[in-house]
N, C-alpha and C positions, 0 to 999 in steps of 0.2 A: 435571608442570609446567603452569601455566595458559597457555592459548593467548592470543595477542595479536591485535589488529586488523591484518590485512593491508591496506595502504594502498589498493590498487586495488579490492579487494573491498569494503572498507567504503565507499569512494566510491560504488560501484554500489549497495550496500545503502542508503546515505543518500539517493541520488537516487530510489530506488524508494519511500522513505518518504513522499514527497510525494503518494502515491497511496493513498487509503483503501481498505480491503478492499471487494471486490465481493461483497456479502453474498448477493444473489439476482439472477438474471437480470432484465433489464428485460422488461416484458410484450411478447408477440408483436406485431410490427409497429410497435413504438415506437422512436423515436430519442431518446436522452437525451444532451444536452450536459452535460459534466462538468468540474469544476474542483476542484483541491485545493491546499492549502498547509500546510506544517508539516514536522516531522521531529524528529530527536533534539535534545534540549535541552542547550545549553551554559550554563555559569555566567558571566555578565558582571557583574563587581563584586559577586558573591555572588547575583545574581538569575538564576534559570533562564529562558532564552529559547529557544523552539524555533527551529531553523533554518528560514528561509523558502523551503524547497524547493517549487517550484510545478509543477503539471501542468495541461494543458488537452487535452480530447479528447471522445470520444463512444462510446456503446454502442448496439447495435441488437439488438432481440429477434427471433431467428429463429423461435422457437415458445415454448411455455409453459415449456420446460426449458433452452433454450440461448440464449445471446447471444454476440455478438462485439464487441470493443472495440479502440480504438487511442488513444494519448495522446502528446502532445509534452511533453518535460521542458524547462521554460523556464529554470530557474536555471542549469544548466550552460552556457548560452549566454554568461553573464557571464565564463566561463573559456575561451571559444572552443571549447566542446564542444557538439555537437548530439546530442540523445538522444530516443529514442522507444520505445514498447512496443506490441505487439499481443498480444491474448489472447482467451480464450473462457471463459465460465462455464457450468457444468452444474449444474442443481438435481438432485442425486442422491436426495434424500429430502424429501418434503413434511412440514410441521409437523403433528403430531397431538397436540393437547392439550399436555401438558408435554414431549412428545418434540420436540426442535428440528428445524427444517429443516436440511439439510446441503447446502452448495454447494461445488463444487470448481472452482478457477480455475487455468488454465495460462497463463503469460505469458512472452513473449520480449522482451528488452531489447537495444538496440544503442546504443552511444555512440561518437562519432567526432569528431576534430578536423578531419575532411575533408582531411587532408594525409598523416599518417603511418600511418593505418589505422583499424581499428574494434575495439571490445571487445563481445563478445556474452555475455549472461547469460540463464539460464532460471530461472523461478520457479514453484513450485507452492504453492497456498494452499487450506486447508480452513477453512470457516466454519460454525459452528453458530449458528442464529438463532431467536429467539422473537418473534412479533408480539404485543405486549402491548396490551390495550385497543383492538385494531384500529387502532393508530396508531404505537406506538413499536416500531420494529424493533431489538431489542437483540441483540448478538452477541458471540461470542468467536471468535478465529481464530488459526491458526498458519501460518507461511510458511517455506519453505526456498528460498533463492536460491543457485544454483550459480555460483561464481566461477571462470571458466575460467582466469584468470591464476594463481591459487593452487591450482587443482584442489581447492577446498574448498567446503563448504556453509555458508552463513550463515543463521542462524535468527532468527526474530522472532515475538513473541506480541503479540496486541492484543485490546482489548475496546472496544466503542463502541455508539452508538445513532444510528439514522437516523429523522428525523421529517419527514413530508410536510406541505406546505402547498399543497394543490391539486396542480398539476403540478410545483411546485417542491419540493425536499427539501434539508434540511441534515443533515450527518453529522459527528459528533464522535468521534474515536478516540484512545485512549491506547495507545501502543505501547511494548514493551520490545524493543529491537533488539540482537541479539548477546548473549543472556543467558549464553552459555558463553564469552564473551571477557573478557580482562583489560583493563579500561578505564584502569588506573593508568598504563600506558605510552603511552596515546594522546597525540597532540599538542595536544588541547584538554581542558578541564575539563568533561567530560560530567556531566549529572545522572544518577547511576548508583546503583542499589541494591546495596549491599554490594560495590562495586568491579567488578561484572560488567555489561557491556553499557551501554546508555544508554536512559533513558526519554524519551519525547517525545509531542507532540500533533500531530494532523492534523485540519484542518477541511476538509470537502468540501461541495460544492453541486452540484445538478443540476437541469436543466429538461427535462421530457419532452414530446415531440411525438408525436401519434398514439396509437393503442392505446386500451384501456379507461380 
């Protein structure tokens, strides 16, 4: 039997979608202000439109291999829900020619209506990246988010590119959210490949202070 989207879990996964992958730690001593918008795409009168899920936060480089980060999730505020995440990224492997750099990110999420309680979720992400022509940071990533309500793991896959313009950088990511879930029973008409999960886009931007 094909699995279906659990409502609470997919809400958490969708909120997490507004945050593009943290491909590599920010440089040591640097503070990066970060914003992201996007998510799974729904069809509106036949046209796929990514959900405008938005995040705003910052990352700080502890050293050449570790950083820490925190973000506020803004879109759930429209539903009376406050959300945030905290996390850290470790550069486990440097790029060496065609061999990609590998970064691992751990993140914790909390969402609450500030009245009835809070929901907590944990996420682990692995990203392989290649710096092409000393400018284009191209990557693929996979994430597993643990849904404490359903005691289930929600998967997502992504590919994207990050391009710097001085201390400013833009990041565009294509994601496949919940590839092992049956989208045919969802309450919305998702843009879905073969009826499994949902495709979407996320646009991210950052500005870095300090560091090299």
